[in-house]
Backbone as CSV, one residue per row, in Angstrom:
resi,resn,N_x,N_y,N_z,CA_x,CA_y,CA_z,C_x,C_y,C_z
1,MET,0.850,-1.189,0.000,0.000,0.000,0.000,0.879,1.229,0.000
2,LYS,0.691,2.089,-0.992,1.512,3.290,-1.102,0.981,4.378,-0.185
3,SER,1.942,5.122,0.461,1.544,6.251,1.302,1.099,7.393,0.423
4,PRO,0.117,8.142,0.865,-0.371,9.260,0.045,0.701,10.309,-0.139
5,GLU,0.823,10.832,-1.293,1.802,11.871,-1.586,1.280,13.216,-1.106
6,ILE,2.225,13.988,-0.497,1.879,15.329,-0.022,2.332,16.318,-1.067
7,THR,1.425,17.064,-1.548,1.745,18.063,-2.586,1.611,19.440,-1.989
8,LEU,2.655,20.282,-2.166,2.646,21.663,-1.688,1.946,22.536,-2.703
9,PRO,1.219,23.481,-2.229,0.553,24.389,-3.172,1.597,25.168,-3.962
10,LYS,1.359,25.282,-5.220,2.286,26.024,-6.073,2.076,27.513,-5.884
11,MET,3.214,28.197,-5.817,3.171,29.638,-5.648,3.003,30.292,-7.015
12,ASN,1.994,31.085,-7.127,1.731,31.807,-8.367,2.466,33.132,-8.295
13,VAL,3.642,33.166,-8.934,4.474,34.355,-8.870,3.785,35.551,-9.499
14,GLN,3.126,35.296,-10.585,2.451,36.403,-11.278,1.348,36.982,-10.397
15,SER,0.598,36.068,-9.710,-0.476,36.540,-8.834,0.105,37.319,-7.653
16,LEU,1.260,36.813,-7.123,1.905,37.483,-5.994,2.410,38.858,-6.403
17,ALA,2.990,38.919,-7.611,3.483,40.211,-8.099,2.333,41.165,-8.322
18,ALA,1.192,40.619,-8.755,0.029,41.476,-8.994,-0.484,42.082,-7.698
19,ASP,-0.330,41.330,-6.592,-0.779,41.860,-5.302,-0.011,43.110,-4.900
20,PHE,1.270,43.228,-5.353,2.106,44.364,-4.963,1.968,45.555,-5.929
21,ARG,1.192,45.348,-7.015,0.993,46.440,-7.962,-0.226,47.279,-7.551
22,ASN,-0.139,48.508,-7.882,-1.260,49.431,-7.697,-1.769,49.459,-6.256
23,LEU,-0.793,49.425,-5.296,-1.193,49.521,-3.890,-1.506,50.969,-3.546
24,ASN,-2.521,51.166,-2.764,-2.890,52.504,-2.309,-2.161,52.788,-1.007
25,PRO,-1.173,53.670,-1.037,-0.411,53.923,0.189,-1.236,54.586,1.273
26,HIS,-2.350,55.149,0.951,-3.192,55.817,1.944,-4.166,54.868,2.636
27,ASP,-4.283,53.639,2.140,-5.233,52.696,2.736,-4.618,51.296,2.789
28,PRO,-3.616,51.089,3.680,-2.980,49.770,3.768,-3.951,48.663,4.153
29,SER,-5.058,49.032,4.808,-5.997,47.993,5.225,-6.656,47.298,4.035
30,ALA,-6.643,47.976,2.878,-7.250,47.388,1.689,-6.254,46.573,0.878
31,TRP,-5.010,46.498,1.357,-3.999,45.750,0.603,-4.285,44.264,0.698
32,PRO,-3.795,43.499,-0.273,-3.856,42.035,-0.174,-3.014,41.534,1.002
33,VAL,-3.153,40.264,1.282,-2.475,39.676,2.452,-0.959,39.755,2.339
34,ALA,-0.405,39.425,1.187,1.051,39.374,1.034,1.695,40.727,1.268
35,PRO,1.211,41.825,0.668,1.821,43.125,0.933,1.702,43.538,2.395
36,ARG,0.526,43.238,2.994,0.384,43.602,4.397,1.371,42.808,5.280
37,ALA,1.547,41.541,4.970,2.506,40.726,5.732,3.929,41.243,5.541
38,ALA,4.255,41.613,4.289,5.589,42.150,4.021,5.811,43.459,4.766
39,LEU,4.778,44.312,4.821,4.883,45.584,5.535,5.108,45.353,7.024
40,LEU,4.340,44.436,7.611,4.496,44.141,9.039,5.890,43.579,9.344
41,LEU,6.373,42.704,8.456,7.706,42.138,8.656,8.774,43.218,8.574
42,GLY,8.627,44.133,7.607,9.584,45.231,7.482,9.579,46.125,8.699
43,LEU,8.367,46.469,9.201,8.272,47.294,10.404,8.900,46.598,11.607
44,PHE,8.701,45.291,11.681,9.278,44.530,12.797,10.808,44.571,12.757
45,ILE,11.369,44.404,11.534,12.832,44.436,11.387,13.363,45.820,11.730
46,VAL,12.665,46.871,11.240,13.095,48.247,11.556,13.058,48.490,13.058
47,ALA,11.985,47.993,13.719,11.887,48.166,15.170,13.026,47.459,15.893
48,LEU,13.391,46.257,15.425,14.503,45.528,16.040,15.818,46.284,15.879
49,VAL,16.072,46.767,14.649,17.323,47.494,14.394,17.374,48.770,15.217
50,ALA,16.226,49.509,15.255,16.195,50.751,16.024,16.376,50.480,17.515
51,GLY,15.725,49.443,18.000,15.875,49.108,19.418,17.301,48.740,19.765
52,TRP,17.948,47.958,18.896,19.355,47.589,19.171,20.257,48.808,19.131
53,TRP,20.024,49.700,18.155,20.913,50.844,17.967,20.762,51.875,19.077
54,PHE,19.516,52.174,19.435,19.282,53.256,20.392,19.174,52.791,21.841
55,LEU,18.925,51.511,22.081,18.686,51.063,23.451,19.522,49.851,23.837
56,TRP,19.383,48.779,23.108,19.993,47.517,23.517,21.506,47.517,23.379
57,ARG,22.034,48.283,22.391,23.490,48.268,22.198,24.201,48.764,23.449
58,ASP,23.750,49.903,24.008,24.372,50.426,25.231,24.154,49.483,26.405
59,GLN,22.953,48.896,26.460,22.678,47.982,27.567,23.550,46.729,27.494
60,LEU,23.759,46.233,26.268,24.619,45.062,26.113,26.061,45.388,26.484
61,SER,26.525,46.599,26.094,27.881,47.013,26.462,28.012,47.150,27.970
62,GLU,26.975,47.734,28.595,27.001,47.871,30.055,26.955,46.500,30.721
63,LEU,26.164,45.590,30.154,26.086,44.236,30.703,27.441,43.545,30.647
64,GLU,28.153,43.716,29.529,29.481,43.109,29.396,30.443,43.680,30.435
65,THR,30.357,45.020,30.640,31.215,45.655,31.648,30.904,45.129,33.044
66,LYS,29.609,45.003,33.341,29.209,44.501,34.655,29.656,43.055,34.858
67,GLU,29.605,42.266,33.787,30.052,40.875,33.895,31.545,40.821,34.209
68,GLN,32.322,41.698,33.570,33.758,41.739,33.850,34.002,42.188,35.291
69,GLU,33.220,43.193,35.755,33.353,43.628,37.141,32.996,42.498,38.099
70,GLU,31.983,41.723,37.737,31.576,40.599,38.584,32.700,39.586,38.720
71,VAL,33.386,39.300,37.607,34.505,38.364,37.652,35.605,38.899,38.570
72,GLY,35.904,40.218,38.441,36.929,40.812,39.295,36.540,40.782,40.764
73,LEU,35.258,41.087,41.057,34.801,41.065,42.447,34.831,39.657,43.032
74,LYS,34.486,38.667,42.222,34.552,37.282,42.697,35.986,36.906,43.050
75,GLN,36.942,37.342,42.208,38.342,37.029,42.480,38.812,37.731,43.758
76,GLN,38.385,39.010,43.935,38.735,39.720,45.161,38.144,39.012,46.377
77,TYR,36.916,38.549,46.229,36.272,37.836,47.345,37.055,36.577,47.706
78,LEU,37.468,35.825,46.671,38.218,34.594,46.935,39.555,34.905,47.590
79,ASP,40.227,35.981,47.125,41.515,36.357,47.720,41.344,36.750,49.184
80,LYS,40.323,37.582,49.454,40.106,38.029,50.830,39.656,36.862,51.722
81,LYS,38.882,35.957,51.140,38.469,34.786,51.911,39.680,33.938,52.281
82,LYS,40.594,33.793,51.316,41.811,33.024,51.585,42.641,33.693,52.669
83,GLN,42.732,35.034,52.603,43.484,35.757,53.625,42.816,35.620,54.990
84,ALA,41.469,35.680,54.988,40.754,35.568,56.264,40.948,34.187,56.879
85,VAL,40.944,33.155,56.033,41.134,31.791,56.534,42.528,31.638,57.146
86,ASN,43.537,32.290,56.504,44.919,32.149,56.971,45.347,33.295,57.884
87,LEU,44.378,34.133,58.324,44.730,35.304,59.130,45.459,34.912,60.410
88,GLU,44.947,33.905,61.103,45.568,33.499,62.359,46.996,32.993,62.116
89,LEU,47.193,32.267,60.999,48.528,31.780,60.673,49.465,32.942,60.383
90,TYR,48.962,33.954,59.661,49.780,35.134,59.376,50.169,35.857,60.669
91,ARG,49.231,35.933,61.596,49.529,36.594,62.869,50.596,35.829,63.639
92,GLU,50.506,34.513,63.630,51.526,33.715,64.319,52.891,33.891,63.676
93,GLN,52.915,33.918,62.317,54.185,34.113,61.619,54.768,35.487,61.931
94,LEU,53.903,36.513,61.975,54.375,37.859,62.294,54.927,37.928,63.706
95,ALA,54.236,37.278,64.642,54.728,37.261,66.020,56.078,36.551,66.110
96,GLU,56.244,35.466,65.345,57.511,34.744,65.346,58.621,35.597,64.752
97,ILE,58.296,36.330,63.688,59.285,37.235,63.092,59.691,38.313,64.083
98,ASP,58.696,38.868,64.808,59.010,39.895,65.811,59.910,39.327,66.909
99,ARG,59.624,38.093,67.332,60.467,37.485,68.370,61.884,37.257,67.864
100,SER,61.996,36.756,66.633,63.325,36.506,66.071,64.092,37.803,65.899
101,PHE,63.383,38.832,65.411,64.041,40.116,65.219,64.487,40.704,66.553
102,GLY,63.614,40.556,67.557,63.988,41.062,68.880,65.197,40.345,69.449
103,ALA,65.269,39.011,69.216,66.427,38.255,69.703,67.705,38.704,69.004
104,LEU,67.613,38.940,67.693,68.788,39.422,66.965,69.170,40.831,67.401
105,LEU,68.146,41.659,67.644,68.417,43.038,68.034,69.132,43.097,69.378
106,LYS,68.803,42.144,70.263,69.457,42.133,71.577,70.945,41.820,71.464
107,GLN,71.349,41.212,70.341,72.763,40.916,70.151,73.543,42.136,69.662
108,LEU,72.834,43.219,69.388,73.517,44.455,68.995,73.606,45.373,70.202
109,PRO,74.784,45.772,70.586,74.908,46.678,71.733,74.447,48.087,71.364
110,ASN,74.140,48.870,72.366,73.856,50.276,72.108,75.151,51.069,72.186
111,ARG,75.045,52.371,72.037,76.260,53.202,71.980,77.098,53.071,73.247
112,SER,76.444,53.014,74.398,77.186,52.973,75.659,77.881,51.634,75.891
113,GLU,77.448,50.568,75.187,78.030,49.243,75.405,79.162,48.924,74.442
114,ILE,79.395,49.778,73.455,80.429,49.503,72.462,81.806,49.427,73.104
115,ASP,82.116,50.382,73.981,83.449,50.395,74.614,83.682,49.112,75.404
116,ALA,82.669,48.655,76.129,82.811,47.429,76.911,83.027,46.232,75.989
117,LEU,82.352,46.232,74.837,82.522,45.127,73.901,83.936,45.112,73.333
118,LEU,84.474,46.268,73.017,85.845,46.325,72.496,86.849,45.834,73.543
119,ILE,86.556,46.144,74.782,87.437,45.656,75.856,87.364,44.130,75.926
120,GLU,86.172,43.556,75.743,86.028,42.104,75.758,86.832,41.462,74.629
121,VAL,86.817,42.087,73.458,87.581,41.557,72.323,89.073,41.593,72.645
122,ASN,89.519,42.698,73.207,90.939,42.830,73.558,91.340,41.808,74.614
123,GLN,90.475,41.624,75.605,90.797,40.681,76.672,90.766,39.238,76.159
124,ALA,89.921,38.951,75.165,89.886,37.615,74.586,91.226,37.284,73.950
125,GLY,91.858,38.272,73.298,93.176,38.039,72.711,94.256,37.903,73.765
126,LEU,94.230,38.775,74.759,95.243,38.717,75.808,95.118,37.424,76.609
127,GLY,93.862,36.967,76.767,93.656,35.736,77.526,94.241,34.524,76.818
128,ARG,94.436,34.600,75.508,95.053,33.506,74.758,96.557,33.725,74.566
129,GLY,97.102,34.722,75.263,98.542,34.959,75.176,98.961,35.649,73.889
130,LEU,98.054,36.322,73.208,98.377,36.998,71.958,98.851,38.420,72.241
131,GLN,99.646,38.938,71.328,100.184,40.289,71.461,99.549,41.185,70.384
132,PHE,98.912,42.260,70.846,98.293,43.207,69.910,99.322,44.248,69.492
133,GLU,99.643,44.280,68.223,100.463,45.361,67.691,99.604,46.532,67.220
134,LEU,98.351,46.224,66.888,97.452,47.268,66.387,96.034,46.948,66.844
135,PHE,95.371,47.951,67.375,93.951,47.837,67.739,93.360,49.234,67.530
136,ARG,92.882,49.483,66.296,92.478,50.844,65.928,91.030,50.862,65.423
137,PRO,90.095,51.349,66.236,88.704,51.494,65.769,88.620,52.518,64.633
138,GLY,87.806,52.200,63.636,87.610,53.110,62.524,86.319,53.903,62.661
139,ALA,85.974,54.603,61.582,84.751,55.420,61.591,83.515,54.535,61.439
140,GLU,82.477,54.874,62.167,81.236,54.120,62.066,80.604,54.288,60.681
141,GLN,80.006,53.227,60.209,79.247,53.260,58.960,77.774,53.021,59.295
142,ILE,76.956,54.046,59.066,75.546,53.994,59.446,74.744,53.248,58.383
143,ARG,73.952,52.273,58.814,73.048,51.534,57.938,71.604,51.940,58.255
144,ASP,70.633,51.097,57.866,69.224,51.446,58.057,68.853,51.587,59.528
145,PHE,69.108,50.554,60.322,68.728,50.603,61.730,69.890,50.241,62.648
146,TYR,71.081,50.125,62.088,72.244,49.801,62.907,73.472,50.526,62.349
147,ALA,74.509,50.528,63.171,75.785,51.121,62.769,76.859,50.045,62.821
148,GLU,77.770,50.099,61.889,78.852,49.114,61.791,80.162,49.794,62.192
149,LEU,80.859,49.183,63.144,82.119,49.749,63.629,83.267,48.806,63.289
150,PRO,84.134,49.181,62.341,85.290,48.345,62.016,86.473,48.658,62.932
151,VAL,87.194,47.621,63.303,88.402,47.785,64.136,89.537,47.054,63.436
152,ALA,90.574,47.797,63.045,91.748,47.196,62.408,92.653,46.630,63.508
153,VAL,93.018,45.336,63.365,93.868,44.711,64.376,95.043,44.009,63.697
154,LYS,96.132,43.931,64.444,97.291,43.113,64.056,97.730,42.383,65.306
155,ILE,97.676,41.060,65.235,97.910,40.228,66.418,98.992,39.210,66.103
156,ASN,99.899,39.052,67.033,100.971,38.059,66.898,100.760,36.963,67.931
157,GLY,101.019,35.697,67.493,100.889,34.600,68.435,100.974,33.262,67.731
158,ALA,100.841,32.199,68.514,100.915,30.849,67.975,99.639,30.517,67.194
159,TYR,99.790,29.544,66.314,98.683,29.168,65.432,97.447,28.766,66.222
160,HIS,97.621,27.901,67.200,96.486,27.395,67.965,95.866,28.499,68.819
161,ASP,96.695,29.427,69.302,96.163,30.528,70.107,95.323,31.470,69.250
162,ILE,95.780,31.709,68.015,94.993,32.563,67.116,93.671,31.885,66.771
163,GLY,93.700,30.563,66.533,92.465,29.839,66.258,91.507,29.881,67.440
164,ALA,92.068,29.727,68.667,91.230,29.782,69.864,90.640,31.181,70.043
165,PHE,91.417,32.206,69.705,90.918,33.583,69.791,89.731,33.784,68.838
166,ALA,89.850,33.263,67.620,88.743,33.380,66.655,87.491,32.673,67.182
167,ALA,87.671,31.522,67.829,86.537,30.804,68.401,85.916,31.587,69.548
168,ASP,86.769,32.217,70.376,86.255,33.030,71.483,85.443,34.212,70.961
169,ILE,85.881,34.817,69.854,85.153,35.940,69.258,83.763,35.478,68.827
170,ALA,83.688,34.285,68.247,82.399,33.774,67.778,81.453,33.478,68.929
171,LYS,81.991,33.207,70.127,81.154,32.858,71.269,80.686,34.063,72.068
172,LEU,81.140,35.249,71.712,80.721,36.439,72.447,79.200,36.621,72.328
173,PRO,78.561,37.130,73.395,77.104,37.305,73.346,76.662,38.361,72.325
174,ARG,77.561,39.222,71.912,77.262,40.228,70.899,77.811,39.777,69.548
175,ILE,77.285,40.358,68.484,77.724,39.995,67.136,79.059,40.663,66.835
176,VAL,80.066,39.833,66.615,81.405,40.304,66.239,81.914,39.393,65.131
177,THR,82.459,39.974,64.085,82.944,39.172,62.954,84.390,39.526,62.644
178,LEU,85.094,38.526,62.090,86.464,38.735,61.619,86.432,38.818,60.096
179,ASN,87.025,39.862,59.540,86.964,40.095,58.098,88.353,40.451,57.576
180,ASN,88.517,40.260,56.262,89.783,40.635,55.578,90.997,40.048,56.294
181,ILE,90.928,38.751,56.547,91.979,38.085,57.325,93.201,37.814,56.443
182,ALA,94.356,38.151,56.980,95.624,37.850,56.312,96.598,37.354,57.381
183,ILE,97.185,36.167,57.168,98.092,35.563,58.142,99.470,35.401,57.497
184,ALA,100.498,35.833,58.226,101.868,35.732,57.718,102.760,35.149,58.820
185,PRO,103.753,34.309,58.449,104.664,33.736,59.453,105.697,34.767,59.916
186,LEU,106.103,34.654,61.160,107.163,35.507,61.713,108.437,34.692,61.887
187,LYS,109.544,35.383,62.132,110.844,34.714,62.220,110.925,33.778,63.413
188,ASP,110.198,34.092,64.471,110.285,33.251,65.674,109.355,32.039,65.604
189,GLY,108.735,31.815,64.469,107.863,30.655,64.308,106.406,30.925,64.636
190,THR,106.097,32.111,65.128,104.703,32.454,65.398,104.080,33.068,64.133
191,LEU,102.850,33.451,64.257,102.120,34.021,63.118,101.662,35.438,63.425
192,SER,101.475,36.204,62.362,100.942,37.556,62.480,99.584,37.590,61.768
193,LEU,98.574,38.005,62.488,97.218,38.064,61.932,96.827,39.517,61.712
194,ASP,96.586,39.871,60.460,96.015,41.184,60.118,94.544,40.951,59.753
195,ALA,93.663,41.696,60.385,92.236,41.498,60.126,91.462,42.755,60.497
196,THR,90.218,42.758,60.094,89.291,43.817,60.495,88.183,43.161,61.318
197,ILE,88.122,43.542,62.570,87.053,43.071,63.437,85.887,44.039,63.306
198,LYS,84.723,43.510,63.016,83.538,44.363,62.894,82.545,44.011,63.988
199,THR,82.091,45.054,64.654,81.004,44.897,65.604,79.898,45.874,65.214
200,PHE,78.743,45.687,65.796,77.573,46.439,65.355,76.804,46.937,66.564
201,ARG,76.115,48.029,66.385,75.209,48.540,67.417,73.949,49.043,66.743
202,TYR,72.848,48.980,67.482,71.608,49.483,66.911,71.512,50.995,67.150
203,LEU,70.843,51.670,66.259,70.687,53.117,66.354,69.587,53.468,67.348
204,ASP,69.779,54.557,68.066,68.717,55.013,68.960,67.634,55.724,68.143
205,GLU,66.543,56.095,68.802,65.398,56.666,68.089,65.764,57.948,67.348
206,ALA,66.599,58.783,67.963,66.987,60.036,67.316,67.793,59.763,66.043
207,GLU,68.664,58.758,66.092,69.474,58.425,64.917,68.615,57.828,63.806
208,VAL,67.642,56.983,64.184,66.738,56.414,63.180,65.920,57.513,62.512
209,ALA,65.423,58.468,63.320,64.655,59.587,62.762,65.515,60.413,61.824
210,SER,66.769,60.616,62.203,67.679,61.368,61.332,67.931,60.649,60.020
211,GLN,68.075,59.314,60.093,68.262,58.515,58.885,67.055,58.636,57.956
212,LYS,65.847,58.533,58.525,64.641,58.640,57.708,64.512,60.013,57.080
213,LYS,64.876,61.040,57.835,64.796,62.404,57.314,65.775,62.598,56.167
214,ALA,66.991,62.056,56.321,67.994,62.172,55.264,67.560,61.407,54.017
215,ALA,66.972,60.214,54.215,66.508,59.426,53.073,65.369,60.130,52.347
216,ALA,64.452,60.765,53.115,63.348,61.493,52.500,63.849,62.686,51.704
217,ALA,64.839,63.399,52.268,65.393,64.543,51.557,66.113,64.115,50.286
218,LYS,66.806,62.985,50.351,67.484,62.467,49.158,66.492,62.070,48.090
219,GLY,65.360,61.430,48.510,64.340,61.048,47.555,63.660,62.258,46.937
220,ALA,63.485,63.334,47.717,62.847,64.535,47.189,63.722,65.212,46.131
221,LYS,65.044,65.140,46.294,65.944,65.750,45.323,65.889,65.036,43.996
222,LYS,65.649,63.696,44.039,65.579,62.940,42.780,64.326,63.317,42.007
């Protein structure tokens, strides 16, 4: 059994063209169906284009901007949430840094303790039987929050005594370093040690304020 064939109505082009001829522009209601449908479709397209141009285009641009702002705000929220979650950990780390810094700062003498520290260095050498030919403090070099005091020394003595002296310097409760070390043999079989001993002190509040003022003035000149 054959299925019935579906036949589409044939479009009469001539009849359709005739509908668009001799239209009365003053009475669209009397137009045939096809011209009226074409007119409505044209008006609809014009309305869409006008709406997009005068209204929707700006709204779509604003919507895109708002979407980008939303993405940025979400990222800021996630960052701040992460910081809030780790806030207690950050506080503990900061407290640990403050404790470590305070412990290091205590190893720096103040201005009044420098002389006593230099005496300790001298006595450490004498206690090992060493002979000081030179013990000359140099000019202080000011850093951010501390000052560096170099002391040029020349010490004569036995090898093991010089080594023990270096170990004693390292064990001092204050920070003292040996720098620019040069060792030369002497005729009597002992050694001569030329070095720069550096010790450090922290700056008082007035000195720190002066440093900041000088740095600000230097930055202003640039």
